[in-house]
C-alpha positions in Angstrom: 144.2 175.2 42.0 144.1 172.0 44.1 143.8 169.6 41.2 146.5 171.5 39.3 148.7 171.6 42.3 148.3 167.9 42.9 149.1 167.1 39.3 152.2 169.3 39.3 153.3 167.9 42.6 152.9 164.3 41.3 154.9 165.2 38.1 157.6 166.8 40.2 157.8 163.8 42.5 158.1 161.6 39.4 160.9 163.7 38.0 163.0 163.6 41.2 162.4 159.9 41.6 162.8 158.6 38.0 165.2 161.1 36.5 167.4 162.1 39.5 167.2 159.9 42.5 167.0 156.6 40.6 169.9 157.2 38.2 171.9 158.8 41.0 171.4 155.7 43.3 172.6 153.4 40.5 175.8 155.4 40.1 176.5 156.7 43.7 174.3 154.6 46.0 172.5 157.6 47.5 169.0 158.9 46.8 169.5 162.2 48.6 168.6 165.4 46.9 169.3 169.0 47.9 167.7 172.4 47.6 169.7 174.9 45.5 169.2 178.7 45.1 167.4 178.0 41.8 165.5 174.8 42.7 166.2 171.1 43.4 169.2 169.0 42.5 170.7 165.6 43.1 173.2 165.5 45.9 175.7 163.7 43.6 174.0 163.7 40.2 174.5 166.9 38.2 170.8 167.2 37.3 168.5 169.8 38.6 165.0 171.2 38.4 164.8 175.0 38.0 161.3 176.5 37.4 159.8 174.5 34.6 163.1 173.1 33.2 165.3 170.1 33.7 168.9 171.3 33.8 171.7 168.9 32.9 175.4 169.3 31.8 174.0 168.8 28.2 171.5 171.7 28.4 168.1 172.9 29.7 164.9 171.1 28.7 161.3 172.0 29.3 159.3 169.7 31.6 157.0 168.4 28.9 156.3 165.1 27.2 156.9 161.8 28.9 159.4 161.0 31.5 161.1 158.6 29.2 161.5 161.2 26.4 162.8 163.8 28.9 165.3 161.2 30.3 166.5 160.5 26.8 167.4 164.1 26.1 169.0 164.4 29.6 171.1 161.3 28.9 169.9 159.1 31.8 168.0 155.9 32.0 164.6 156.6 33.7 163.6 154.6 36.8 163.4 154.9 40.5 165.8 153.2 43.0 164.3 149.7 42.6 163.6 147.8 45.8 164.8 150.6 48.1 161.4 151.7 49.3 157.7 150.9 48.7 156.0 154.3 48.9 156.9 155.5 45.4 155.5 158.3 43.3 153.4 155.8 41.3 154.6 157.5 38.1 155.5 155.3 35.1 158.2 156.3 32.6 155.7 156.6 29.7 153.3 158.8 31.6 153.1 162.4 30.4 154.2 165.2 32.7 151.6 167.8 33.9 153.5 170.9 35.1 151.7 174.2 35.7 154.1 177.1 36.1 152.2 178.8 38.9 151.9 175.5 40.9 155.6 174.7 40.3 156.6 178.2 41.6 154.5 177.6 44.7 156.0 174.2 45.4 159.6 175.2 44.7 159.2 178.5 46.6 157.8 176.7 49.6 160.6 174.1 49.6 163.2 176.9 49.4 161.6 178.8 52.2 161.5 175.6 54.3 165.2 175.0 53.6 166.0 178.5 54.9 163.9 177.9 58.0 165.4 174.5 58.7 168.9 175.9 58.5 168.0 178.8 60.8 166.4 176.4 63.2 169.3 173.9 63.3 172.4 175.5 61.8 174.5 172.3 62.2 172.1 170.2 60.2 172.0 169.7 56.4 168.4 169.4 55.2 167.8 166.5 52.9 165.1 166.3 50.2 164.0 162.6 50.2 162.3 161.2 47.0 160.4 158.5 48.9 157.8 160.7 50.6 158.9 163.9 48.7 159.7 166.0 51.7 162.6 168.1 53.0 163.7 167.3 56.5 166.1 166.9 59.4 166.2 165.0 62.7 167.0 166.6 66.0 166.8 164.7 69.3 164.5 162.0 67.9 162.1 164.5 66.3 161.6 165.0 62.6 161.3 168.6 61.4 160.4 169.2 57.8 158.6 170.7 54.8 156.2 168.9 52.5 154.7 170.1 49.2 151.5 168.3 50.2 150.2 164.8 49.9 147.0 162.8 49.7 146.2 163.3 53.4 147.1 167.0 53.4 146.7 168.5 49.8 148.3 171.9 50.6 152.0 172.3 51.2 152.8 172.2 55.0 155.5 172.2 57.6 155.6 169.3 60.1 157.0 168.2 63.5 157.1 164.4 63.9 158.4 163.0 67.2 159.7 159.4 66.9 157.6 158.7 70.1 154.0 159.9 69.7 152.9 162.8 71.8 149.4 164.0 72.8 147.9 167.4 73.4 146.4 170.3 71.4 149.6 171.1 69.5 149.7 167.6 67.9 147.1 167.8 65.2 148.3 165.1 62.8 148.7 161.3 63.0 152.5 161.7 62.7 152.7 164.7 65.1 151.9 168.3 64.1 151.5 170.1 60.8 150.7 173.7 59.7 149.7 174.6 56.2 151.5 177.0 54.0 148.9 179.7 54.5 149.6 179.7 58.3 153.4 180.1 57.8 154.1 183.0 55.4 157.7 183.5 56.3 160.8 181.5 57.2 160.6 183.1 60.6 157.1 181.8 61.2 158.2 178.3 60.2 161.1 178.5 62.6 158.7 179.6 65.4 156.5 176.5 64.6 159.6 174.3 64.8 160.7 175.9 68.1 157.2 175.4 69.5 157.4 171.8 68.4 160.7 171.3 70.1 159.3 172.7 73.3 156.1 170.6 73.1 158.1 167.4 72.3 160.3 168.0 75.4 157.3 168.4 77.8 
């Protein structure tokens, strides 16, 4: 599943960057994305990902073929927000998507669970899904709290706590702070507990 998950995650990262965040930035000067009850959408752009489909005002399209072909049917010009950040998805517009339904369900389900946890943990905050590192997060008192679908360093989806000033101690098990894998946090409540512990540890 790890290779399939990594390929699906990379494709999803490419979609949100090339087909949503980039076109949205060129129109509205924001790269922010948001979590919806059905999936992921642009904060301003009316394009979303729901299960294994790209949803636009023109219709619903399966996440297959190349990014360029999918962009054409969606009515957008593919491309990330040029020059805005360096840590891109690495996906080219002519690359073929690789989307596994089970892996996509895992990633989108984890992001949705994390969105619920972040809103319960900090009700006044509005979690943002960022296309740069492909993570959903908030900042409270100079500490980042968030959800990631995984990356090269941590292949499995995880939750994280990242103080702006590094901390030391047994709780802090990652270079950026602390992280716990999806298997350790099966519910929104358990994610909130992890965030609460992180807030306590960061304040010590």
